[in-house]
C-alpha positions in Angstrom: 9.6 -27.8 53.6 11.8 -30.9 53.3 9.1 -32.9 54.0 6.5 -31.2 52.5 9.2 -31.9 48.9 9.3 -35.3 50.1 5.4 -36.0 50.2 5.3 -33.8 46.2 7.6 -36.3 45.3 5.8 -39.6 46.7 2.7 -38.1 45.3 3.6 -37.5 42.0 6.1 -40.6 41.6 2.5 -42.7 43.0 0.6 -41.0 40.2 2.5 -41.8 37.6 3.4 -45.5 38.1 -0.9 -46.1 38.1 -1.0 -43.8 34.8 2.0 -46.9 33.6 0.5 -49.8 34.9 -3.2 -48.4 34.4 -3.8 -47.2 30.8 -7.6 -47.5 30.4 -8.5 -47.8 34.5 -12.1 -46.2 34.3 -13.2 -49.2 32.0 -12.2 -51.6 34.8 -15.0 -53.0 36.0 -13.4 -54.5 38.9 -11.8 -50.7 39.9 -15.9 -50.0 41.3 -15.3 -46.6 39.7 -18.4 -44.7 38.2 -17.9 -43.9 34.3 -18.9 -40.1 34.6 -16.5 -37.1 35.0 -17.3 -34.4 37.2 -15.8 -30.9 36.6 -13.9 -29.3 39.1 -15.6 -26.6 40.8 -15.0 -23.0 40.1 -15.0 -21.4 43.8 -13.1 -19.1 43.0 -15.0 -16.8 45.6 -15.4 -19.0 48.9 -12.9 -19.5 51.3 -11.4 -22.0 52.5 -11.5 -25.7 51.0 -14.0 -28.8 50.6 -10.7 -31.1 51.5 -9.6 -31.1 54.8 -6.3 -32.4 52.8 -6.5 -31.1 49.2 -3.9 -33.6 47.9 -4.2 -36.5 45.6 -2.8 -39.4 48.1 -1.6 -43.1 47.6 -4.3 -45.8 48.0 -5.7 -48.9 48.3 -9.0 -50.6 48.6 -9.9 -54.0 50.8 -12.2 -55.3 47.7 -9.6 -54.9 44.9 -6.4 -56.7 43.7 -5.5 -54.0 41.1 -3.2 -50.9 41.4 -5.5 -48.3 42.4 -4.9 -44.7 41.8 -4.1 -41.6 44.0 -7.4 -40.8 45.6 -9.1 -37.0 47.3 -11.4 -37.5 49.9 -13.4 -34.4 49.5 -15.1 -34.0 52.9 -18.4 -31.5 52.0 -19.5 -33.5 49.0 -18.7 -36.7 50.6 -16.4 -38.4 47.7 -13.7 -40.4 47.2 -12.0 -38.3 44.2 -8.9 -39.1 41.3 -7.9 -37.4 38.1 -8.1 -39.5 34.1 -6.9 -37.7 31.8 -7.4 -34.5 33.1 -10.5 -35.3 34.2 -11.9 -35.5 37.8 -14.0 -38.8 38.7 -16.4 -40.2 41.4 -15.6 -43.5 43.6 -19.0 -45.5 43.4 -19.8 -46.1 47.6 -19.5 -49.1 48.6 -20.2 -50.3 52.2 -18.2 -53.2 51.8 -15.2 -51.9 50.7 -12.6 -49.8 52.6 -10.4 -47.1 51.3 -6.6 -46.1 52.7 -5.3 -42.7 51.7 -2.0 -43.0 53.4 -1.9 -43.6 56.7 -6.2 -43.0 57.2 -8.5 -45.8 56.2 -12.1 -44.8 55.6 -15.3 -46.9 55.1 -18.8 -45.6 53.5 -21.6 -45.9 56.2 -25.3 -45.8 55.5 -27.2 -44.5 57.7 -24.4 -44.0 60.3 -26.3 -41.8 62.7 -29.9 -41.0 64.1 -30.4 -38.6 61.5 -29.7 -41.0 58.2 -26.6 -39.3 57.1 -24.7 -41.4 54.7 -20.9 -40.9 54.5 -17.4 -41.9 54.5 -15.8 -42.5 58.2 -12.6 -43.0 59.4 -11.3 -46.4 61.1 -9.9 -45.4 64.1 -8.5 -48.9 65.7 -8.5 -51.6 63.1 -8.7 -55.5 64.5 -10.4 -58.0 63.4 -10.8 -59.3 66.7 -12.3 -55.7 68.2 -15.3 -56.1 69.8 -15.6 -52.4 69.7 -14.8 -50.4 66.7 -14.1 -46.2 67.0 -14.5 -44.0 64.0 -14.9 -40.6 63.2 -16.4 -38.6 61.0 -14.7 -35.4 59.5 -17.0 -32.9 58.7 -17.1 -29.7 56.3 -20.2 -27.1 56.5 -20.8 -24.3 54.1 -21.5 -20.8 55.2 -22.8 -18.5 52.5 -21.6 -14.6 52.4 -23.1 -11.9 54.4 -24.3 -9.0 52.7 -25.3 -6.6 56.0 -28.8 -4.6 55.6 -27.0 -2.0 57.3 -23.7 0.0 57.6 -22.5 -1.2 61.0 -22.5 -4.7 59.9 -19.3 -6.3 57.9 -19.8 -8.0 54.4 -18.3 -11.6 55.1 -17.4 -14.0 51.9 -19.1 -17.8 51.8 -16.2 -20.0 53.0 -16.1 -23.4 53.7 -15.3 -24.3 57.2 -14.0 -27.1 59.0 -16.6 -28.7 62.1 -15.7 -30.5 65.0 -15.2 -34.0 64.1 -17.4 -36.7 65.5 -16.8 -40.0 66.9 -19.0 -43.2 66.9 -18.4 -46.4 68.4 -19.5 -49.6 66.7 -20.4 -52.6 68.8 -21.6 -56.1 65.9 -23.9 -54.2 64.3 -25.0 -51.4 65.9 -23.3 -48.0 65.8 -24.0 -45.0 68.1 -22.3 -41.3 68.4 -20.2 -42.0 71.0 -21.1 -40.3 74.1 -19.3 -36.7 75.5 -20.8 -37.7 79.0 -19.2 -39.6 81.3 -22.8 -40.4 82.7 -23.8 -41.4 79.3 -21.2 -43.4 78.5 -21.3 -45.9 81.7 -25.4 -46.8 81.2 -23.5 -48.3 77.9 -21.8 -51.2 79.6 -23.7 -52.1 83.2 -22.0 -54.8 83.7 -18.7 -53.3 83.6 -19.7 -49.5 84.9 -17.3 -49.8 88.3 -14.3 -51.1 85.9 -14.6 -48.6 83.5 -15.1 -45.7 86.1 -12.3 -46.4 87.5 -10.4 -46.5 84.2 -11.7 -43.3 83.2 -10.6 -42.0 86.7 -6.9 -43.1 86.4 -6.0 -42.1 82.9 -7.7 -39.5 83.3 -10.1 -39.8 80.2 -11.3 -37.0 78.2 -14.4 -38.1 76.3 -13.8 -35.5 73.4 -10.1 -36.2 72.8 -9.1 -38.8 70.1 -6.5 -40.2 72.1 -8.0 -40.5 75.3 -11.0 -42.5 73.4 -8.5 -45.0 71.9 -7.1 -45.3 75.3 -10.5 -46.2 76.5 -11.3 -48.7 73.3 -8.0 -50.8 74.0 -9.3 -51.1 77.3 -13.1 -52.2 76.4 -11.9 -54.3 73.8 -9.7 -56.1 76.9 -13.4 -56.6 79.4 
């Protein structure tokens, strides 16, 4: 309860401070903010949420020097949102700008996978000298309501469901989905196959766990 109250006070003072120093932020083109406000969804009958973190969090942008508003990431809609004068706004999407929300840093990518999807990915190892960068794609899907055609099945309401995150590896200009099989991973590093294989065994690396992947990325960057 104490931690929750501290977080609430932090977010409140962050928003209050931003409003005090930015009386007309929506008109400032340097903030790369869209001018079209969006109304809040009224999905009261839908279970779950379009957000993993529902609160508006303190933010900073790598591409601007001005104070920036508290931001909330709408995972389902792939939108970065903020409130101004009671209206909800979306940020414009730029692939050369990183957005940090409290402890997570996001970057927008066009065609980040083989299905030509666009969206925000979390940067998991941030370093200017890293050859390999690990990204995480958070995902929320919409499951429509189910109305049974017989009395033997149970009716289920529509809901938003958090899906399993996917991980991506970026090597210079190439982005690939991180392999979940060791054999596929070793194919990516033919010159260091034995070293990578040994590291996986000695450190009991699990290719579906974030902490293990971060250990592996640090090792790959040391080769």
